[in-house]
C-alpha positions in Angstrom: -26.0 -58.3 -56.6 -24.9 -54.7 -56.0 -21.5 -53.2 -56.3 -21.8 -50.3 -53.8 -18.2 -49.0 -54.3 -19.2 -45.4 -54.8 -22.2 -45.1 -52.4 -23.0 -47.3 -49.4 -26.7 -47.6 -50.4 -27.1 -46.8 -54.1 -25.5 -47.1 -57.6 -23.4 -44.4 -59.2 -25.4 -42.6 -61.9 -23.0 -41.9 -64.8 -25.8 -39.8 -66.6 -26.5 -37.4 -63.8 -26.6 -33.7 -64.7 -23.3 -31.8 -64.3 -23.4 -28.4 -62.6 -24.4 -25.5 -64.9 -21.0 -23.9 -64.5 -19.0 -27.0 -65.4 -17.5 -25.3 -68.5 -16.2 -22.4 -66.5 -14.8 -24.8 -63.8 -13.1 -26.9 -66.4 -11.5 -24.0 -68.2 -10.5 -21.9 -65.1 -9.1 -24.8 -63.1 -7.6 -26.6 -66.2 -9.5 -29.8 -65.2 -9.1 -31.4 -68.6 -5.4 -31.9 -67.7 -6.6 -33.8 -64.6 -9.1 -35.8 -66.6 -6.6 -36.8 -69.3 -4.1 -37.9 -66.7 -6.7 -40.1 -65.1 -7.9 -41.5 -68.4 -4.6 -42.2 -70.1 -6.3 -42.1 -73.5 -9.4 -44.2 -72.4 -12.5 -42.3 -73.3 -14.6 -44.1 -70.8 -12.2 -43.3 -67.9 -12.2 -39.7 -69.0 -16.0 -39.6 -68.9 -16.2 -41.2 -65.5 -13.4 -38.9 -64.1 -15.2 -35.8 -65.4 -18.6 -36.9 -64.1 -17.3 -37.8 -60.7 -15.0 -34.8 -60.0 -17.6 -32.3 -61.1 -20.4 -34.0 -59.2 -19.3 -32.9 -55.7 -20.6 -34.7 -52.6 -21.9 -32.7 -49.6 -22.1 -35.6 -47.1 -18.9 -36.2 -45.1 -19.9 -39.8 -44.4 -20.1 -40.7 -48.1 -16.8 -38.9 -48.8 -15.2 -40.9 -46.0 -16.8 -44.1 -47.4 -15.0 -43.5 -50.8 -11.8 -42.4 -49.2 -11.5 -45.7 -47.3 -12.1 -47.6 -50.5 -9.5 -45.4 -52.3 -7.0 -46.3 -49.5 -7.5 -50.0 -50.2 -7.0 -49.3 -53.9 -3.7 -47.4 -53.3 -2.5 -50.2 -51.2 -3.6 -53.0 -53.6 -3.4 -51.4 -57.1 -2.5 -54.7 -58.9 -5.5 -56.5 -57.5 -7.9 -53.6 -58.2 -6.7 -53.4 -61.8 -7.2 -57.2 -62.1 -10.8 -56.9 -61.0 -11.4 -53.9 -63.4 -10.2 -56.1 -66.3 -12.9 -58.6 -65.7 -15.9 -56.5 -67.0 -13.6 -55.2 -69.8 -12.9 -58.7 -71.0 -16.6 -59.5 -70.9 -17.4 -56.5 -73.1 -14.8 -57.5 -75.6 -16.1 -61.1 -75.7 -19.6 -60.0 -76.2 -18.5 -57.9 -79.2 -16.5 -60.7 -80.7 -19.4 -63.2 -80.4 -22.1 -60.6 -81.4 -23.9 -61.1 -78.1 -26.1 -58.3 -77.0 -28.5 -58.0 -79.9 -32.2 -57.9 -78.9 -34.6 -60.6 -80.1 -38.3 -60.7 -79.5 -39.3 -64.3 -79.9 -38.7 -66.7 -77.0 -36.4 -69.1 -78.8 -34.0 -66.3 -79.8 -34.1 -64.8 -76.3 -33.3 -68.2 -74.8 -30.4 -68.8 -77.1 -29.0 -65.3 -76.4 -29.4 -65.7 -72.7 -27.7 -69.1 -72.7 -24.8 -67.6 -74.7 -24.5 -64.7 -72.3 -24.6 -66.8 -69.1 -22.0 -69.2 -70.6 -19.8 -66.2 -71.3 -20.2 -64.9 -67.8 -19.2 -68.2 -66.0 -15.4 -67.9 -66.3 -15.2 -64.2 -65.5 -17.4 -64.7 -62.4 -15.2 -67.7 -61.3 -12.2 -65.4 -61.7 -13.9 -62.8 -59.5 -14.6 -65.4 -56.9 -11.0 -66.6 -57.0 -9.8 -63.0 -56.4 -12.2 -62.7 -53.4 -10.9 -65.9 -51.9 -7.3 -65.0 -52.3 -7.2 -61.3 -51.5 -10.3 -60.3 -49.5 -8.3 -60.1 -46.3 -6.0 -57.4 -47.7 -8.9 -54.9 -47.9 -10.2 -53.1 -44.9 -12.8 -50.6 -46.2 -16.5 -51.1 -45.6 -17.1 -51.0 -49.3 -14.6 -53.7 -50.4 -15.4 -55.9 -47.3 -19.1 -56.0 -48.2 -18.3 -56.5 -51.9 -16.0 -59.5 -51.4 -18.5 -61.0 -48.9 -21.2 -60.7 -51.5 -19.1 -62.4 -54.1 -18.3 -65.3 -51.8 -21.9 -65.7 -50.8 -23.6 -65.3 -54.2 -20.9 -67.0 -56.4 -20.5 -70.2 -54.4 -19.4 -73.5 -55.9 -23.0 -74.7 -55.7 -24.1 -71.7 -57.7 -21.8 -72.5 -60.6 -22.8 -76.2 -60.5 -26.5 -75.3 -60.7 -26.0 -72.8 -63.5 -23.9 -75.1 -65.6 -26.4 -78.0 -65.2 -29.3 -75.6 -66.2 -27.5 -74.4 -69.2 -26.7 -77.9 -70.3 -30.4 -78.9 -70.0 -31.7 -75.7 -71.7 -29.8 -76.5 -74.8 -32.4 -79.3 -75.4 -30.0 -81.7 -77.1 -32.8 -84.4 -76.9 -35.6 -82.1 -78.0 -38.2 -80.1 -76.1 -40.9 -81.7 -73.9 -44.0 -79.5 -73.6 -47.4 -80.2 -72.3 -50.6 -78.3 -73.2 -54.3 -78.4 -72.9 -57.1 -77.9 -75.4 -59.0 -74.7 -75.1 -61.9 -73.2 -77.0 -61.9 -74.2 -80.6 -59.3 -76.9 -79.8 -56.7 -74.2 -79.5 -53.8 -75.0 -77.3 -53.6 -73.4 -73.9 -51.6 -73.6 -70.7 -48.3 -74.6 -72.3 -45.8 -75.9 -69.8 -42.1 -76.8 -70.4 -41.5 -80.2 -68.8 -38.4 -81.7 -67.5 -37.4 -84.9 -69.3 -37.1 -88.1 -67.3 -33.6 -89.0 -66.2 -32.2 -91.8 -68.3 -30.5 -93.8 -65.5 -31.2 -97.3 -66.7 -29.2 -99.2 -69.2 -30.0 -98.5 -72.9 -31.2 -102.1 -73.5 -33.7 -101.8 -70.7 -34.9 -98.5 -72.1 -35.4 -100.1 -75.5 -37.5 -103.0 -74.3 -39.3 -101.2 -71.5 -43.0 -100.7 -71.8 -43.6 -97.2 -73.2 -46.7 -95.1 -72.7 -48.8 -94.7 -75.8 -47.9 -91.7 -77.9 -49.0 -90.1 -81.2 -46.3 -88.8 -83.4 -45.9 -87.4 -86.9 -43.0 -86.4 -89.1 -42.9 -83.2 -91.1 -41.9 -83.4 -94.8 -38.6 -81.8 -95.4 -40.1 -78.9 -97.4 -43.0 -78.2 -95.1 -41.9 -74.7 -94.1 -45.2 -73.7 -92.8 -45.3 -76.7 -90.5 -41.9 -76.0 -89.3 -43.0 -72.4 -88.5 -46.0 -73.7 -86.5 -43.8 -76.1 -84.5 -41.4 -73.2 -83.8 -44.3 -71.2 -82.5 -45.4 -74.1 -80.3 -41.8 -74.4 -79.0 -41.7 -70.6 -78.3 -44.9 -70.9 -76.2 -43.4 -73.7 -74.2 -40.1 -72.1 -73.5 -41.4 -68.5 -73.0 -41.4 -68.5 -69.2 -38.0 -70.1 -69.1 -36.6 -67.8 -71.7 -37.8 -64.7 -69.8 -36.4 -66.0 -66.5 -33.1 -66.8 -68.0 -33.0 -63.4 -69.8 -33.6 -61.7 -66.4 -30.7 -63.6 -64.9 -28.4 -62.8 -67.7 -29.3 -59.1 -67.6 -28.9 -59.0 -63.9 -25.3 -60.3 -64.1 -24.6 -58.1 -67.1 -25.8 -55.1 -65.1 -23.7 -56.1 -62.1 -20.5 -56.3 -64.3 -21.4 -53.1 -66.1 -21.8 -51.2 -62.8 -18.6 -52.8 -61.5 -16.8 -51.3 -64.5 -18.3 -47.9 -63.9 -17.6 -47.7 -60.2 -14.1 -49.1 -60.4 -13.3 -46.7 -63.2 -13.2 -43.8 -60.8 -10.6 -45.6 -58.6 -8.6 -46.8 -61.7 -8.5 -43.1 -62.8 -7.4 -42.1 -59.3 -4.6 -44.7 -59.4 -3.4 -43.4 -62.8 -3.3 -39.9 -61.5 -1.6 -40.7 -58.2 1.1 -42.7 -60.0 1.9 -39.9 -62.3 2.1 -37.3 -59.5 4.3 -39.4 -57.3 6.6 -40.2 -60.3 7.1 -36.5 -60.7 8.1 -36.1 -57.0 4.7 -34.9 -55.8 2.9 -36.0 -52.7 -0.7 -37.0 -52.2 -2.8 -37.1 -49.0 -6.3 -38.2 -48.0 -7.9 -35.0 -46.9 -10.1 -34.4 -43.9 -13.5 -33.0 -44.8 -15.3 -30.8 -42.3 -19.0 -30.0 -42.5 -20.0 -27.0 -44.7 -21.4 -25.0 -41.7 -17.8 -24.7 -40.3 -14.9 -22.6 -41.6 -11.8 -24.7 -42.0 -9.0 -24.5 -44.6 -5.5 -25.6 -43.6 -2.9 -27.4 -45.6 0.8 -27.9 -46.1 2.5 -28.5 -49.4 -0.6 -27.9 -51.5 0.3 -27.6 -55.2 -1.4 -27.3 -58.6 -1.7 -30.9 -60.0 -2.5 -29.6 -63.5 0.7 -27.6 -63.5 2.8 -30.5 -62.2 1.3 -32.7 -65.0 2.0 -30.1 -67.6 5.6 -29.4 -66.6 6.2 -33.1 -65.7 8.1 -32.2 -62.6 7.7 -31.3 -59.0 6.2 -27.9 -58.4 6.2 -25.5 -55.4 3.6 -26.1 -52.8 2.1 -23.7 -50.2 1.3 -23.9 -46.5 -1.7 -21.9 -45.2 -3.6 -21.9 -42.0 -7.0 -20.3 -42.7 -9.3 -21.8 -40.1 -12.3 -19.6 -39.0 -11.8 -17.5 -42.1 -14.5 -16.5 -44.7 -12.2 -14.7 -47.1 -8.7 -14.8 -48.3 -7.3 -11.8 -50.2 -4.2 -12.7 -52.2 -1.9 -10.0 -53.6 1.7 -9.6 -54.5 4.2 -9.7 -57.3 3.2 -10.4 -60.9 4.0 -14.0 -62.0 4.5 -14.9 -58.3 2.2 -18.0 -58.3 -1.1 -16.4 -57.2 -3.2 -17.8 -60.0 -1.6 -21.2 -59.7 -2.3 -21.1 -56.0 -6.0 -20.2 -56.7 -6.3 -23.2 -59.1 -4.8 -25.5 -56.5 -7.5 -24.4 -54.0 -10.3 -25.1 -56.5 -8.9 -28.4 -57.7 -8.2 -29.6 -54.1 -11.8 -28.8 -53.1 -13.3 -30.7 -56.0 -11.0 -33.7 -55.4 -11.8 -33.8 -51.7 -15.5 -33.6 -52.3 -15.6 -36.5 -54.7 -13.7 -38.7 -52.3 -10.2 -38.5 -53.9 -6.8 -37.7 -52.5 -5.5 -34.2 -52.7 -2.1 -33.1 -54.1 -0.6 -31.9 -50.8 1.2 -33.2 -47.7 -1.8 -32.4 -45.4 -5.1 -31.0 -46.3 -8.3 -30.2 -44.4 -11.2 -28.0 -45.4 -14.9 -27.5 -44.9 -17.2 -28.8 -47.6 -18.8 -26.2 -49.9 -22.3 -26.2 -51.3 -21.2 -25.3 -54.8 -17.9 -24.1 -56.3 -17.8 -21.1 -58.6 -14.9 -19.4 -60.4 -14.7 -15.9 -61.8 -11.4 -15.7 -63.6 -10.2 -13.0 -66.0 -10.7 -13.8 -69.7 -8.5 -12.9 -72.6 -9.9 -10.6 -75.2 -12.2 -12.5 -77.5 -13.3 -11.2 -80.9 -16.6 -13.1 -80.6 -17.7 -11.2 -77.5 -20.9 -9.2 -78.1 -20.0 -6.6 -75.5 -17.0 -5.1 -73.8 -14.7 -7.1 -71.5 -16.0 -5.3 -68.4 -19.6 -5.9 -69.3 -18.7 -9.6 -69.9 -17.2 -9.8 -66.4 -20.4 -8.4 -64.9 -22.5 -10.8 -66.9 -20.6 -13.8 -65.6 -20.8 -12.4 -62.1 -24.6 -12.0 -62.4 -24.8 -15.7 -63.4 -22.9 -16.7 -60.3 -25.1 -14.5 -58.1 -28.2 -16.2 -59.4 -26.8 -19.7 -58.6 -24.7 -19.2 -55.5 -26.0 -20.1 -52.0 -24.8 -20.0 -48.4 -21.7 -22.1 -47.7 -20.6 -22.0 -51.3 -17.0 -21.2 -52.4 -16.2 -18.5 -55.0 -12.7 -18.0 -56.5 -11.9 -14.6 -58.0 -8.9 -14.2 -60.2 -8.1 -10.6 -61.2 -11.8 -9.8 -61.5 -13.1 -6.4 -62.4 -9.7 -5.2 -63.6 -11.1 -4.3 -67.0 -12.1 -0.9 -65.7 -10.2 1.8 -63.7 -8.8 1.1 -60.3 -11.3 3.1 -58.3 -14.4 1.8 -60.1 -13.1 -1.8 -60.1 -12.3 -1.7 -56.4 -15.7 -0.3 -55.5 -17.6 -2.9 -57.5 -15.4 -5.7 -56.1 -15.8 -4.5 -52.5 -19.6 -4.3 -52.8 -19.7 -7.8 -54.2 -17.3 -9.1 -51.6 -19.4 -7.7 -48.8 -22.6 -9.1 -50.2 -21.1 -12.6 -50.5 -19.8 -12.5 -47.0 -23.1 -11.4 -45.6 -24.7 -14.5 -47.3 -22.0 -16.7 -45.6 -20.2 -17.5 -48.8 -16.5 -18.3 -48.6 -14.2 -16.3 -50.9 -10.7 -16.5 -52.2 -9.8 -13.3 -54.1 -6.6 -12.8 -56.1 -6.4 -9.1 -57.1 -4.1 -6.3 -58.2 -6.7 -3.8 -57.1 -4.7 -2.1 -54.2 -7.7 0.0 -53.1 -9.8 -3.1 -52.6 -7.0 -5.0 -50.8 -6.1 -2.0 -48.6 -9.8 -1.3 -47.7 -10.3 -4.9 -46.7 -7.1 -5.0 -44.7 -7.9 -1.7 -42.8 -11.2 -3.1 -41.7 -9.2 -5.5 -39.5 -11.7 -8.3 -40.3 -11.2 -11.3 -38.0 -12.7 -13.6 -40.6 -10.1 -12.5 -43.3 -6.6 -13.7 -44.1 -4.3 -11.7 -46.3 -1.7 -13.6 -48.4 1.1 -12.2 -50.5 3.2 -13.7 -53.2 6.8 -13.8 -52.0 9.4 -11.6 -53.9 13.0 -11.8 -53.0 15.2 -8.6 -52.9 16.7 -9.3 -56.3 13.2 -9.7 -57.8 13.2 -13.4 -58.0 9.9 -15.2 -57.4 9.7 -18.2 -55.0 6.1 -19.0 -56.0 5.3 -19.3 -52.3 2.6 -17.3 -50.5 3.0 -16.0 -47.0 0.6 -14.1 -44.7 1.3 -10.4 -45.1 -0.5 -7.1 -45.7 -1.1 -5.9 -49.2 1.5 -3.7 -51.0 0.7 -0.9 -53.4 2.9 -2.4 -56.1 2.8 -5.7 -57.9 6.3 -5.3 -59.2 5.3 -5.3 -62.8 8.7 -3.6 -63.5 10.4 -6.9 -62.6 8.6 -8.6 -65.5 9.4 -5.7 -67.8 13.1 -5.8 -66.9 13.2 -9.6 -67.3 11.6 -9.4 -70.8 13.8 -6.5 -71.8 16.9 -8.3 -70.5 15.9 -11.4 -72.5 15.4 -9.3 -75.6 18.9 -7.8 -75.2 20.6 -11.1 -74.6 18.8 -12.6 -77.7 19.9 -9.6 -79.7 23.5 -10.0 -78.6 23.5 -13.7 -79.4 22.2 -13.0 -82.9 24.4 -10.0 -83.5 21.4 -7.8 -84.2 22.1 -5.1 -81.6 24.5 -2.4 -82.8 26.8 -0.2 -80.8 24.4 2.7 -81.3 21.7 0.8 -79.4 
């Protein structure tokens, strides 16, 4: 049996390699906040969330396959959580009964397999009951096929046969084995035999004519004899033990994969419930092939910020279809970096088959997501801050390929305006020539003005909105770059705060 809730034709590989830049993506986009919200303290859910979100898909049909399953989960969260609890309960039961240890001799393998299959019966019956009662509520291809498989494979006849086999394989009346004599009178061709059914009355069985047999009884302290008999029994039950072990391992693998693949959707449910509780909206995005240029959305917000602040945050509306580059400028602390994070997080969420924190969202897929964000001064740096920026850029250049997406946040600002603008412009031109999509947040006015004056049809210019009184709306609008980023607003705000604090504490004198 196969689960097929992550891919239509293969299992999800929890051990697949993450992209080389996963550490930068996690830091720059604050992904740990997303992972923790999906996990709710569960380490396994955290691992699955991280693995899934960072392992982007590039096939629209597979993304749509997961999205349809996610829709079913969002509409039937209680049922999905009930299914997820089934493999969890099995794991707990195995630990409590110490089932799962590996034995080499057939007798031990047989005993372990019987115990495992007996443990699986009730959970599988529960899974079958859920399929019978709720299958009609699910519309996705993945869940429709999953429930059909459960109904077909876990029929009433199946459980009857399994329970009868387990009853017989306990050998309450002993083990019946046949063998032949080989060279040197050594036993060969051991075969486990099915005992005759005892349908007749017990009196008839007592007085019925019996075939001639030869028997012997071991002395109570004949340990060597008991060992030899045990070896004979192992030879007889070897094939049965292996077959039963394969059956038990097959069911165990199915339940384990069910846990892995449902964990992604459980994490998605956890995240969606928290965002909605805080007044946020979610939407199933529309992915477009990577060869196209599409990026339009309404109400897109930074999920990590919403989770951190535990309240609704400002979203943005942008229409950037047929654009290869977005240059974002404007007031300090106006929401530019937050906007850039929302772009990156939404791209990753869309490309793993999740919902997106927005009212509407559609974008082309990207063949790799890269971030180049400014870093705070670090005493452990072996070179200067500007050299460190160029080093990270070199790493990106070595890995990036056409139709990738690169997010720049205040890059190359560690040097003077002219030098930083020239370097940024040359890098931007090279990326665009390689058909790489770029979002660039910058305070380098020469860079922004140069790009704007080129009147590039494939570029969009966004600016953080600042009201006349200096207040920030944290909204971005399409507008030409300005020479100032209104840093004086931040200075005045800090200075005003210091004065108010001084007045409240009585520390500012009349001379001040």
